[in-house]
VEXVEX-287059 format. One record per residue (C-alpha): residue number from 1; residue in one letter; x, y, z. Coordinates in Angstrom, 1 decimal, always signed. Each point is the difference from the previous one (the first is absolute). Layout:
+------+------+--------+--------+--------+
| resi | resn |   east |  north |     up |
+------+------+--------+--------+--------+
|  NUM |    a |      X |      Y |      Z |
...
+------+------+--------+--------+--------+
This chain:
+------+------+--------+--------+--------+
| resi | resn |   east |  north |     up |
+------+------+--------+--------+--------+
|    1 |    x | +143.6 | +166.7 |  +32.0 |
|    2 |    x |   -0.2 |   +0.0 |   +3.9 |
|    3 |    x |   +3.4 |   -1.1 |   +1.9 |
|    4 |    x |   -0.9 |   -2.6 |   +2.9 |
|    5 |    x |   +3.8 |   +0.2 |   +1.1 |
|    6 |    x |   -1.0 |   -2.2 |   +3.3 |
|    7 |    x |   -1.7 |   -2.7 |   -1.8 |
|    8 |    x |   +2.2 |   -3.0 |   +0.0 |
|    9 |    x |   +0.0 |   -3.6 |   -0.6 |
|   10 |    x |   +0.2 |   -1.7 |   +3.5 |
|   11 |    x |   +0.0 |   -3.5 |   -0.9 |
|   12 |    x |   -0.4 |   -2.5 |   -2.6 |
|   13 |    x |   -2.1 |   -3.5 |   -0.5 |
|   14 |    x |   -1.1 |   -2.7 |   -2.3 |
|   15 |    x |   -1.7 |   -3.1 |   +0.4 |
|   16 |    x |   +1.4 |   -2.5 |   -2.4 |
|   17 |    x |   -3.2 |   -2.4 |   +1.3 |
|   18 |    x |   -3.4 |   +1.2 |   +0.6 |
|   19 |    x |   -1.0 |   +0.0 |   +3.1 |
|   20 |    x |   +3.3 |   -1.0 |   +1.8 |
|   21 |    x |   +2.8 |   +2.4 |   +1.4 |
|   22 |    x |   +1.4 |   +3.0 |   -1.1 |
|   23 |    x |   +3.9 |   +0.6 |   -0.7 |
|   24 |    x |   +1.2 |   +3.2 |   -0.1 |
|   25 |    x |   +2.2 |   +1.2 |   -2.8 |
|   26 |    x |   +3.2 |   +2.4 |   +0.3 |
|   27 |    x |   -0.9 |   +1.0 |   -4.0 |
|   28 |    x |   -2.1 |   -0.5 |   -2.1 |
|   29 |    x |   -0.5 |   +0.5 |   -4.1 |
|   30 |    x |   -3.4 |   +1.1 |   -1.0 |
|   31 |    x |   -0.7 |   -0.7 |   -3.7 |
|   32 |    x |   -1.9 |   +2.6 |   -2.2 |
|   33 |    x |   -3.6 |   -1.7 |   +0.3 |
|   34 |    x |   +0.9 |   -2.5 |   +2.1 |
|   35 |    x |   -1.0 |   -1.7 |   +3.1 |
|   36 |    x |   +2.4 |   +0.5 |   +3.3 |
|   37 |    x |   +2.6 |   -2.4 |   -0.2 |
|   38 |    x |   -0.3 |   -3.4 |   +1.3 |
|   39 |    x |   -2.9 |   +0.8 |   +1.3 |
|   40 |    x |   -3.3 |   -2.7 |   +0.2 |
|   41 |    x |   +2.0 |   -2.2 |   -2.7 |
|   42 |    x |   -2.0 |   -3.1 |   +1.4 |
|   43 |    x |   -3.4 |   -0.9 |   +1.9 |
|   44 |    x |   -1.2 |   -3.0 |   +1.4 |
|   45 |    x |   -3.4 |   -0.8 |   -0.9 |
|   46 |    x |   -2.6 |   -0.8 |   +2.6 |
|   47 |    x |   -2.0 |   -2.7 |   -2.2 |
|   48 |    x |   -0.7 |   +0.5 |   -3.7 |
|   49 |    x |   -0.9 |   +3.3 |   -0.9 |
|   50 |    x |   +0.4 |   +0.0 |   -3.8 |
|   51 |    x |   +2.9 |   +1.6 |   -0.4 |
|   52 |    x |   +1.4 |   -0.1 |   -3.6 |
|   53 |    x |   +3.8 |   +0.8 |   -0.5 |
|   54 |    x |   -0.1 |   +0.4 |   -3.7 |
|   55 |    x |   -2.6 |   +2.4 |   +0.4 |
|   56 |    x |   +0.0 |   +1.2 |   +3.4 |
|   57 |    x |   -2.2 |   +2.0 |   +1.8 |
|   58 |    x |   -0.4 |   +1.9 |   +2.9 |
|   59 |    x |   -1.8 |   -1.9 |   +3.0 |
|   60 |    x |   -1.2 |   +1.1 |   +3.5 |
|   61 |    x |   +2.2 |   -1.0 |   +2.4 |
|   62 |    x |   -2.1 |   -2.3 |   +1.7 |
|   63 |    x |   +0.9 |   -2.4 |   -2.5 |
|   64 |    x |   +3.7 |   -0.4 |   +1.5 |
|   65 |    x |   +1.5 |   -0.5 |   +3.1 |
|   66 |    x |   +0.4 |   +3.0 |   +1.9 |
|   67 |    x |   +0.0 |   +2.0 |   +3.3 |
|   68 |    x |   -3.6 |   +1.4 |   -0.1 |
|   69 |    x |   -1.1 |   -4.0 |   +0.5 |
|   70 |    x |   +3.0 |   -1.7 |   +0.7 |
|   71 |    x |   +1.9 |   +1.8 |   +3.2 |
|   72 |    x |   +2.0 |   -2.8 |   +0.5 |
|   73 |    x |   +2.3 |   +0.5 |   -3.0 |
|   74 |    x |   +1.6 |   +2.9 |   +2.1 |
|   75 |    x |   +1.3 |   -2.6 |   +2.0 |
|   76 |    x |   +2.7 |   -0.9 |   -2.9 |
|   77 |    x |   +3.0 |   +1.9 |   -1.3 |
|   78 |    x |   +0.9 |   -0.1 |   -3.1 |
|   79 |    x |   +3.2 |   +0.6 |   -2.4 |
|   80 |    x |   +0.1 |   +0.4 |   -4.0 |
|   81 |    x |   +3.0 |   -0.5 |   -1.9 |
|   82 |    x |   -0.7 |   +2.0 |   -3.5 |
|   83 |    x |   +2.8 |   -2.1 |   -1.6 |
|   84 |    x |   -1.2 |   -3.6 |   +0.5 |
|   85 |    x |   -4.2 |   +0.8 |   +1.1 |
|   86 |    x |   +1.2 |   -1.7 |   +3.0 |
|   87 |    x |   -2.3 |   +0.4 |   +3.1 |
|   88 |    x |   +1.3 |   -0.6 |   +3.6 |
|   89 |    x |   -2.8 |   -0.8 |   +2.8 |
|   90 |    x |   +0.0 |   +0.4 |   +3.4 |
|   91 |    x |   -2.8 |   -1.0 |   +2.2 |
|   92 |    x |   +0.0 |   +1.4 |   +3.8 |
|   93 |    x |   +3.5 |   +0.2 |   +0.1 |
|   94 |    x |   +1.2 |   -2.7 |   -1.7 |
|   95 |    x |   +0.9 |   -1.2 |   -3.5 |
|   96 |    x |   -2.9 |   -1.5 |   -1.6 |
|   97 |    x |   +0.6 |   -0.5 |   -4.0 |
|   98 |    x |   +1.7 |   +1.6 |   -2.9 |
|   99 |    x |   -1.0 |   -0.4 |   -3.6 |
|  100 |    x |   +0.7 |   +1.3 |   -3.5 |
|  101 |    x |   -3.0 |   +2.1 |   -1.5 |
|  102 |    x |   +1.2 |   +0.1 |   -3.2 |
|  103 |    x |   -0.8 |   -4.0 |   -0.3 |
|  104 |    x |   -2.9 |   -2.1 |   +0.4 |
|  105 |    x |   +1.2 |   -2.3 |   +2.6 |
|  106 |    x |   +0.6 |   +2.9 |   +2.2 |
|  107 |    x |   -3.0 |   +1.7 |   -0.5 |
|  108 |    x |   -1.5 |   -3.3 |   +0.8 |
|  109 |    x |   +2.1 |   -0.1 |   +2.9 |
|  110 |    x |   -1.5 |   +3.6 |   +1.9 |
|  111 |    x |   -3.5 |   -1.1 |   -1.1 |
|  112 |    x |   +0.7 |   -3.5 |   +2.0 |
|  113 |    x |   +1.4 |   +2.3 |   +3.0 |
|  114 |    x |   -2.8 |   +2.1 |   +0.0 |
|  115 |    x |   -2.6 |   -2.8 |   +0.1 |
|  116 |    x |   +1.7 |   -1.3 |   +2.8 |
|  117 |    x |   +0.5 |   +3.2 |   +1.7 |
|  118 |    x |   -4.0 |   +1.5 |   -0.3 |
|  119 |    x |   -2.0 |   -3.4 |   -0.1 |
|  120 |    x |   -2.9 |   +1.8 |   +1.4 |
|  121 |    x |   -0.1 |   +3.3 |   -2.5 |
|  122 |    x |   +0.1 |   -1.9 |   -3.4 |
|  123 |    x |   -3.0 |   -0.1 |   -2.3 |
|  124 |    x |   +2.0 |   -2.4 |   -2.3 |
|  125 |    x |   +3.2 |   -1.3 |   -1.3 |
|  126 |    x |   +2.4 |   +3.0 |   +0.7 |
|  127 |    x |   +2.3 |   +1.3 |   -3.3 |
|  128 |    x |   +2.8 |   +2.1 |   -0.1 |
|  129 |    x |   -0.4 |   +2.0 |   -3.2 |
|  130 |    x |   +2.8 |   +2.6 |   -1.8 |
|  131 |    x |   -1.0 |   +2.8 |   -1.5 |
|  132 |    x |   +0.3 |   +0.4 |   -3.8 |
|  133 |    x |   +1.9 |   +2.9 |   -1.7 |
|  134 |    x |   -1.9 |   +3.0 |   +0.4 |
|  135 |    x |   -1.7 |   -1.0 |   +3.1 |
|  136 |    x |   +0.5 |   +0.0 |   +3.7 |
|  137 |    x |   -2.4 |   -1.5 |   +2.4 |
|  138 |    x |   -1.1 |   +3.3 |   +2.2 |
|  139 |    x |   -3.2 |   +1.2 |   +1.6 |
|  140 |    x |   -0.7 |   +2.8 |   -2.3 |
|  141 |    x |   -0.1 |   -0.4 |   -3.8 |
|  142 |    x |   +2.0 |   +3.3 |   -0.2 |
|  143 |    x |   +2.2 |   -1.0 |   +3.1 |
|  144 |    x |   +2.9 |   +0.4 |   -1.8 |
|  145 |    x |   +2.0 |   +1.9 |   +2.7 |
|  146 |    x |   -1.3 |   +0.3 |   +3.9 |
|  147 |    x |   +0.9 |   +3.0 |   +1.7 |
|  148 |    x |   -0.6 |   +0.4 |   +4.3 |
|  149 |    x |   +0.5 |   +3.4 |   +1.7 |
|  150 |    x |   +1.7 |   -1.1 |   +3.2 |
|  151 |    x |   -1.7 |   +3.0 |   +1.5 |
|  152 |    x |   -3.5 |   -1.5 |   -0.9 |
|  153 |    x |   +0.7 |   -3.3 |   +1.7 |
|  154 |    x |   +1.1 |   +2.3 |   +3.5 |
|  155 |    x |   -3.1 |   +1.8 |   -0.1 |
|  156 |    x |   -1.8 |   -3.4 |   -0.4 |
|  157 |    x |   +1.8 |   -0.7 |   +3.6 |
|  158 |    x |   -2.0 |   +2.5 |   +1.0 |
|  159 |    x |   -3.5 |   -1.2 |   -1.5 |
|  160 |    x |   +0.6 |   -3.3 |   +1.4 |
|  161 |    x |   +1.3 |   +0.6 |   +3.0 |
|  162 |    x |   +3.3 |   -2.6 |   -0.3 |
|  163 |    x |   +3.2 |   +0.1 |   -1.6 |
|  164 |    x |   +0.0 |   -0.9 |   -4.0 |
|  165 |    x |   +2.5 |   -1.6 |   -1.8 |
|  166 |    x |   +0.1 |   +1.7 |   -3.4 |
|  167 |    x |   +0.7 |   -3.3 |   -1.3 |
|  168 |    x |   -3.4 |   -0.9 |   +0.4 |
|  169 |    x |   -0.6 |   +1.9 |   -3.3 |
|  170 |    x |   +1.8 |   -1.9 |   -1.9 |
|  171 |    x |   +1.6 |   +2.9 |   -2.4 |
|  172 |    x |   +2.6 |   -0.1 |   -2.2 |
|  173 |    x |   +1.1 |   +3.8 |   +0.6 |
|  174 |    x |   +0.1 |   +1.5 |   +3.7 |
|  175 |    x |   +0.1 |   +3.8 |   +0.1 |
|  176 |    x |   +1.0 |   +3.0 |   +2.5 |
|  177 |    x |   -1.0 |   +3.7 |   -0.2 |
|  178 |    x |   -3.5 |   +0.1 |   -0.9 |
|  179 |    x |   -2.7 |   +0.9 |   +2.4 |
|  180 |    x |   -2.4 |   -3.2 |   +1.1 |
|  181 |    x |   -2.1 |   -1.0 |   -2.7 |
|  182 |    x |   +1.1 |   +2.6 |   -2.4 |
|  183 |    x |   +0.9 |   -2.6 |   -2.3 |
|  184 |    x |   -3.7 |   -0.7 |   -0.7 |
|  185 |    x |   -0.6 |   +3.4 |   -1.6 |
|  186 |    x |   +3.0 |   -0.6 |   -2.3 |
|  187 |    x |   -1.6 |   -1.7 |   -2.5 |
|  188 |    x |   +0.7 |   +1.0 |   -3.7 |
|  189 |    x |   +3.4 |   +1.7 |   +1.4 |
|  190 |    x |   +3.8 |   -1.4 |   -0.9 |
|  191 |    x |   +2.5 |   -0.9 |   +2.0 |
|  192 |    x |   +3.3 |   +0.7 |   -1.5 |
|  193 |    x |   +3.3 |   -1.5 |   +2.0 |
|  194 |    x |   +3.5 |   +0.6 |   -0.4 |
|  195 |    x |   +0.9 |   -2.6 |   -2.5 |
|  196 |    x |   -2.8 |   +1.4 |   -2.2 |
|  197 |    x |   -2.8 |   -2.9 |   +0.6 |
|  198 |    x |   -3.3 |   +1.4 |   -0.2 |
|  199 |    x |   -3.3 |   -1.1 |   +1.7 |
|  200 |    x |   -3.5 |   +0.9 |   -0.5 |
|  201 |    x |   -2.4 |   -0.2 |   +2.7 |
|  202 |    x |   -2.6 |   -2.2 |   -1.5 |
|  203 |    x |   -2.4 |   -1.0 |   +3.3 |
|  204 |    x |   -0.6 |   -0.2 |   +3.5 |
|  205 |    x |   +0.5 |   -2.9 |   +1.7 |
|  206 |    x |   -2.9 |   -1.1 |   +2.0 |
|  207 |    x |   +0.6 |   -2.4 |   +2.8 |
|  208 |    x |   -0.9 |   -3.4 |   +0.6 |
|  209 |    x |   +0.3 |   -2.4 |   +3.1 |
|  210 |    x |   +3.7 |   -0.7 |   -1.1 |
|  211 |    x |   +1.0 |   +2.7 |   +2.5 |
|  212 |    x |   -1.9 |   -1.4 |   +2.9 |
|  213 |    x |   +2.9 |   -2.6 |   -0.2 |
|  214 |    x |   +3.5 |   +0.4 |   +1.8 |
|  215 |    x |   +2.6 |   -0.9 |   -2.5 |
|  216 |    x |   +2.0 |   -0.9 |   +3.1 |
|  217 |    x |   -1.8 |   -2.6 |   +1.6 |
|  218 |    x |   -3.1 |   -0.8 |   -2.5 |
|  219 |    x |   -2.5 |   +1.4 |   +2.8 |
|  220 |    x |   -2.9 |   +1.5 |   -0.9 |
|  221 |    x |   +0.1 |   +2.7 |   +2.5 |
|  222 |    x |   -1.4 |   +3.2 |   -1.2 |
|  223 |    x |   -3.4 |   +1.3 |   -1.9 |
|  224 |    x |   +2.2 |   +2.8 |   -2.6 |
|  225 |    x |   -2.2 |   +0.1 |   -2.7 |
|  226 |    x |   -3.0 |   +0.6 |   +2.2 |
|  227 |    x |   +1.9 |   +2.8 |   +2.6 |
|  228 |    x |   +0.7 |   +1.7 |   -3.3 |
|  229 |    x |   -3.6 |   +0.0 |   -1.4 |
|  230 |    x |   -1.0 |   +1.1 |   +3.9 |
|  231 |    x |   +2.5 |   +2.9 |   -0.3 |
|  232 |    x |   +0.0 |   +1.1 |   -3.2 |
|  233 |    x |   -3.0 |   -1.3 |   -1.9 |
|  234 |    x |   +2.0 |   -2.2 |   -2.7 |
|  235 |    x |   +2.4 |   -2.6 |   +0.6 |
|  236 |    x |   +3.0 |   +1.6 |   -2.8 |
|  237 |    x |   +3.3 |   -0.7 |   +1.0 |
|  238 |    x |   +2.8 |   +0.5 |   -2.4 |
|  239 |    x |   -0.1 |   +0.2 |   -3.6 |
|  240 |    x |   +0.9 |   -1.8 |   -3.4 |
|  241 |    x |   +1.9 |   +1.6 |   -2.7 |
|  242 |    x |   +1.3 |   -1.1 |   -3.3 |
|  243 |    x |   +3.5 |   +0.6 |   -1.7 |
|  244 |    x |   -0.1 |   +2.1 |   -2.3 |
|  245 |    x |   +4.2 |   +0.3 |   -0.3 |
|  246 |    x |   +2.1 |   -2.4 |   +1.3 |
|  247 |    x |   +3.0 |   +0.7 |   +2.1 |
|  248 |    x |   +2.1 |   -1.7 |   +3.2 |
|  249 |    x |   -2.0 |   +0.7 |   +3.7 |
|  250 |    x |   +2.2 |   -0.1 |   +3.4 |
|  251 |    x |   -1.1 |   +0.8 |   +3.5 |
|  252 |    x |   +0.6 |   +3.6 |   +1.1 |
|  253 |    x |   -0.5 |   +1.4 |   -4.3 |
|  254 |    x |   -1.7 |   +3.1 |   +0.3 |
|  255 |    x |   -3.3 |   +0.4 |   -2.0 |
|  256 |    x |   -1.5 |   +2.9 |   -1.8 |
|  257 |    x |   -4.2 |   +0.8 |   -0.7 |
|  258 |    x |   -0.9 |   +0.8 |   -3.4 |
|  259 |    x |   -3.4 |   +1.3 |   -0.3 |
+------+------+--------+--------+--------+
């Protein structure tokens, strides 16, 4: 067992609606074999995808509205209330709408808003989907929890020659205390938190064109996957992990590496 006393959680984020804005968390309660709490609970179908809520199967992210192709989504700021499932949306700083996503009427209201907001980018009538139990609208089939090494983000700045907001990578856990891209060599290892939560790193995260979009402005202003490929020979930054044991996470918590 190796100790990594400098390895710490720098920040926690969730994305209640796939493709929409992140929410910073002060605490997150992981459940064994579960997803990151409150993450990717809803997705906005971009025309008929064949998604079946009774027998859900993972679909490619192009089935949904998302930043890789719909960068205007970054102009929206959203807040989600766990207790009421009410989503509040601001567009370019102005109040735009509110909807209870636990109801069919609320989901239809959000879909109608997107129909007006992205009229040229829809392949059909948009539909807001709710994740059934045991399922989330993650990019990866095994994307239970996404981890981002902030040192890797800093190193990516050198590759692209410009500042890079870590939120471009849309992770759940942002980590400090690792060397740049050290997370990529940790597949198979386990991270244990102070609360006893254990995360097993399962795969590297291949970055897509969503990282090219500035999450503050919605402008497609960088070429991060290309810069990674040119500089490192791959487009990987960050990793996915599964939850072996549940527990509470907080920014500032230390982690140790097992294995």
